[in-house]
Structure formats: structure tokens, C-alpha cells
C-alpha positions in Angstrom: 203.2 185.2 187.3 200.5 183.8 185.2 200.5 184.0 181.4 196.6 184.2 181.0 196.6 181.5 178.3 193.1 180.1 177.6 194.0 176.5 176.9 196.4 174.1 175.3 200.1 174.2 174.7 201.8 177.2 173.1 205.3 178.5 172.4 204.2 182.0 173.8 203.5 180.6 177.2 206.8 178.7 177.2 208.7 181.9 176.5 207.1 183.6 179.5 208.5 180.9 181.8 211.7 180.0 179.9 212.6 183.3 178.0 215.0 183.1 175.1 218.6 183.2 176.3 217.8 181.6 179.7 220.5 179.1 180.7 218.8 175.7 181.1 220.8 172.6 182.3 220.0 168.9 182.1 219.3 167.4 185.5 218.5 163.9 184.3 220.9 161.1 183.6 218.3 159.0 181.8 215.0 159.5 180.1 212.0 158.4 182.2 209.1 156.7 180.6 205.6 158.0 181.4 203.0 155.2 181.4 199.2 155.2 181.2 197.3 154.5 184.4 194.0 152.6 184.6 192.0 152.1 187.8 194.8 153.5 189.9 197.4 151.1 188.4 200.1 151.6 185.8 199.9 149.8 182.5 202.7 148.9 180.1 201.4 151.5 177.6 204.0 154.3 177.2 202.4 157.7 176.8 205.6 159.8 176.7 209.1 160.4 178.0 210.3 163.0 180.5 213.5 164.7 181.6 214.2 167.0 184.5 215.7 170.4 183.7 216.8 173.4 185.7 217.4 177.1 185.3 218.2 179.8 187.8 215.5 179.7 190.6 213.4 176.9 189.1 213.3 173.2 188.2 210.9 171.7 185.7 210.0 168.6 183.7 209.7 168.5 179.9 207.7 165.8 178.2 208.6 164.3 174.8 206.5 162.0 172.5 209.6 159.9 171.6 212.8 159.0 173.4 215.5 161.6 173.2 219.3 161.4 173.4 220.7 163.1 176.4 224.0 165.0 176.6 226.1 164.7 179.8 224.5 165.4 183.2 224.5 169.2 183.9 225.1 170.1 180.3 223.6 173.3 179.0 220.7 172.4 176.7 218.2 174.0 174.3 214.9 172.7 173.1 213.4 172.3 169.7 209.7 173.3 169.7 209.3 174.0 173.4 205.7 174.7 174.4 204.0 175.1 177.8 200.4 174.8 179.1 198.9 176.2 182.3 196.5 174.0 184.2 195.2 175.4 187.4 198.3 176.5 189.2 200.7 174.1 187.3 202.8 174.7 184.2 203.5 171.7 181.9 206.2 171.7 179.3 206.6 169.6 176.1 209.1 169.7 173.3 210.0 167.9 170.1 213.7 167.4 171.0 216.6 168.7 172.9 220.3 169.2 172.2 223.4 170.5 173.9 223.8 174.2 173.7 227.0 175.5 172.2 
């Protein structure tokens, strides 16, 4: 299913792929740095941080602009400011922060 979003990140697109009330679990044990690449080689410049998450029938990565604290592996989580963007046939997610769901 495609959300028909013209461009850029939005909360509306995120809700299509991760509807409110969907159980999301943390599948990362540590935050992974994303670095800038120049001429096919990685640099030391950090452009973001990523974690792997899962929900029924899907696994996805969420990018953060700063390092985040992770709860225990396989904990239920919720996001602060989750947004998504469609590029070609790919969906990219970003959020401000995450926390363990109660």
C-alpha cells in the first residue's frame, strides 16, 4: 500500500505504516551510527543514529538525529515525533526519541 505522499517526511505517512496502537518492539541492543560517505568510502562524520524495530509482519529502521537511550531488547516501545517518507518503493522513518511503552 502506498500513501501517495508528494515528498518529505510527515506524521501522516508514518501513521499509515505504523498506525496508532500498533505494538512495536525494539530489535536492537545498541544504537548504530550512520556516517557520511564520500567517493564510496565512509568518513568519520556522523549523520544520524539508527535502531531496528519490529511489528507484526514487518521490520523497519528508525533514524534519530541524536543518540537515544534504549530499553531492554524486545521491549515494547513508542516513538516521540515519528515521521515517514516514501522514496521510490522504500519507506524511511525518523523520530525525535523513543521510550518503553507502559
